[in-house]
C-alpha positions, 0 to 999 in steps of 0.5 A: 357518287358520293356527291351525287347522293350529297348533292342530291340529299341537300339539294331536296333538304333544301328544296322540302324546307322552303330555301332554295334561293337562285344561285343555290345550285352550281351548273355542275350540281345541275348536270349531276342532278339532270343525270339523276332525274333522267334516270328517275330518281324523283329527288332529282326530278323535283329539283330540276323541275325547281331549277327550271321553274325558277331558272337557275344553275345556267338554266333558263326559266321554262315553266314547261320543262318545270312542269314536266319534271315536277309531274314526274317526281309528283307522279312517283309520289313525292309530296311536295312535288304534288304540292307544286304541281297543284300550284302550277295548274292553279296559277297555269304555269307551264300547264293550262290552268285548271282547278279539278287538276289542282285540287287533284294533285293537292289532295295527294299532298294534303294526304301525304301531310304536307301542311302547305297542300293542306291549306291550300286544299282547305281553302279551296273547299271553303270557295268552291274553287276546283271542288264542291264548296264543302265547308266540313272538308275546309275544317277538315283540312285547315284543322290538319294544316294549322296543327302544323303551324300554317299561319294562313289556315290558322287565319282561315279556321279562325274565321270559321270557327268565329263565322260559324263555319264550323262544326260549331261556333266558338268565338274563344277557339276561333280569337285563339287561332287568329291569334297564332297566325297574327304572331306569325305575322300574318297581316289579314289576321293581325288586322281580323284582330286589331292589333296594336301598332308592332308586336314587339319583342314578341309579344303580341298585343290584342288591341281592346278597342275603347268603347267610344271608338267602338261604337264610333267604328260601327256608326260608319259602317265597320261590318266587324266593328258592328258584330263585335258591338252586338256581342258586347251589348248581348253579353254586357261585356267588355265595358258596356252594360246588358242592353238586349235593344242594342244588341239585336240593333248592330247584329241585325246591322251586321247580319243584314250584310252578310255576316256570318258570325252575326246571323250564327249569333241572332239565329241562336237568340231568336230561336231560344229568346233571352232577356229581353229578347222574344223569341222568333222562329220564323226569323231564326228559321230564316236566318238559318236558311240564309247561313246555308247560302252565305258563303264563309268568307262573304265578311271577310276583311282579309 
């Protein structure tokens, strides 16, 4: 009995840590796990489901059996199993593909604090997959996951905050979340931040475009460069003198191509007016109306 418990504790701990490589369980241990699973132990059901999912310990890969045992553990309340069952439904692995069921199981796991499920659920709300599109719910779940260190959630939350999809648009806060994701090696965050070639000895270097390089990228049609260039002209920052006409030119180019951040900034500029920029209530209203219809990640380079 002690051996069984030890196998179970170590195996479940490895699974929860995401460290369940092929060969981690011996055939004899798998027999013990199967016996415990049959007896109704949810930890063993989780492990047996993962064994079938990966084809381990002398068991051939069997997606239907994996779904069966993982579902048993999920129904018993195991958060990791609930998250994994959500993944099975999202991919159609061992079960018919069903995004509504994926959202249901990810919600159950997310409510128990599973960061991976929170990140995936937030993205589903962001894209309207399996659930109605809801930026507030997306922000809620992504923030929970981001606070737990989930890199993809940090990236998506950073994009939301910068693009004006979150409760408030905050370029600095958005950049902070992107930097946190990039520090973990998230490739899309690295691209969004335009980082230099390497991170080095753990140091994160944010790429600061020279004015001529940024301008050339904008002229070549890079929508993010157009947006950034418009911001710099609007604020008189990053080596650029304040130029309202140039700011409007580049921000409008990006907005016309669907960049939410540019739309958000322009709507505020036209609504309030600013030095050198004439207030235009109709244009501001048009941009706000369009923002309601444009998906948050429509201009997402990742």
